C-alpha positions, 0 to 999 in steps of 0.5 A: 487549489492542488491537492495531492495525497501520500500513502506513506507504508512503514515497516512498523506496527506494534511499537506505539511510541515509535509510530508516535514519534513518525507521526509527530515528524509528519505533523510539523507540517501542514498536512491533512491527515486522513488516516493512521492505520496500524496493524500488528499482525502485518507489523506495518502502519500506513500513513495517508495525508492530503496537502498542497504537494510541496507541503506533502512533500516536506511532511513525507521527507519529515516521516521518512527520515524518522522512520529511517532513523528509529526502524531497524530491519534485521529486527523486523518481522511481519506477515505483510511482504516488505522490503525497507523501513519505509517500504512503499511510498506512493503519491495520488493526484487529487485535485489540480495536478498532473500526473507529471507534476506529482512525479517530479514530486515523487522523484524530489523525494526519492532524491532526498531518500537516497541522499540519506543512504537508502536504495530508492526505485521508482514504480508505476508512473515514475518509470520507464522500466517495464521491470519495475512498474509493479510493486509486486516484481521490485518487491519479490523475495523481500527484504531477505532477498535484497542482499543478493539481489543488489549484487546484479546491474539490474537491481541498480537503484534509481536513487541512493547506494548501489549496496544492500543497507541492512538497517534500512532496506529499500524504498519504492516510491512513485505515482499512482491511480487511487487503489482500494486497499480491501481486506476480507477476514475468513473464519478458518485458520487453513492457510492452504485453502485461503492460498486457493482463494486468493489464487482465484481472485489474483490477476497473476493467477488468473483472477481479475487482472486489477486484484492483487491479493495474499493470505495472511494469517491473523493468529490472535483471531485465529483467522486469515485475511485476504488482503488486497489492493483493487489497483483499478476500481472502475474496471474492478469494483469491490463487489464483484470482488467480495462476492467472489471471495464469499462464493469461493469460501462457501465452497469450503464451508467457510464464512466471512467474519468482516471486511476492512477498508484500509485508508481513505477511498475514493467516493466514486468506488462506493457508487458500484457498491451503492448500486448492486447492494441497494439497487438503487439504479437512479442514485446520484453521487450528487445526493451525498452531503456532509 
């Protein structure tokens, strides 16, 4: 049985009524919701669900249509980078579905969203354009930069209007390897120190190649969060990144308050964590049961 996962990021994490309306639009479809994670500081919600590819596609269309209807990006503020009401929509092959089949789903979704008047860009495995492989590159400058960016031919979207749409912003969609969204909360309000820690771990600044990271203030908690996407847990495991952050933070006299794994985590990504911290070197994943 083919199984496809979607992790839809929308730019609203505070308005519970709005989030629930988006959720209800998704639940009209036969999909298994794994997680709905709303973060008020980020002002962002991630919907993660899995199912038959066509059901996932229809659920994503319904979710996105409702989010575009309800969210006004001209009024949006939040600590997490974003460029649109429906910010990024990755599809992840899970079982008996090829990357090529998943790309077809992503492009069908992109065409649909474009037909609603939203500029859409394809990324990762859904594009051959080297300048659009990376979400970070596409989203550079965030929502506020897109009005100027879309005056230039190189920013012509793959679907939808070639113009800045203030209410919806733009959307990125595609197919990618299952990443691990991993956050570490540090007991400090010194954002400059935390930016230095980010530089030590992030691939773009000389850290780990498969780590994307930013430092975000958690104002209510009076802490700073190192918010990360580990885009290839096989090549850069969770424990290695965590130990590096702890070491860097210790050098500044900063302690870790706790960590978060956002959304689903591939079971194999936790095998290295078990091996490292429990030293269970003869452990087999077949020993796990539900």
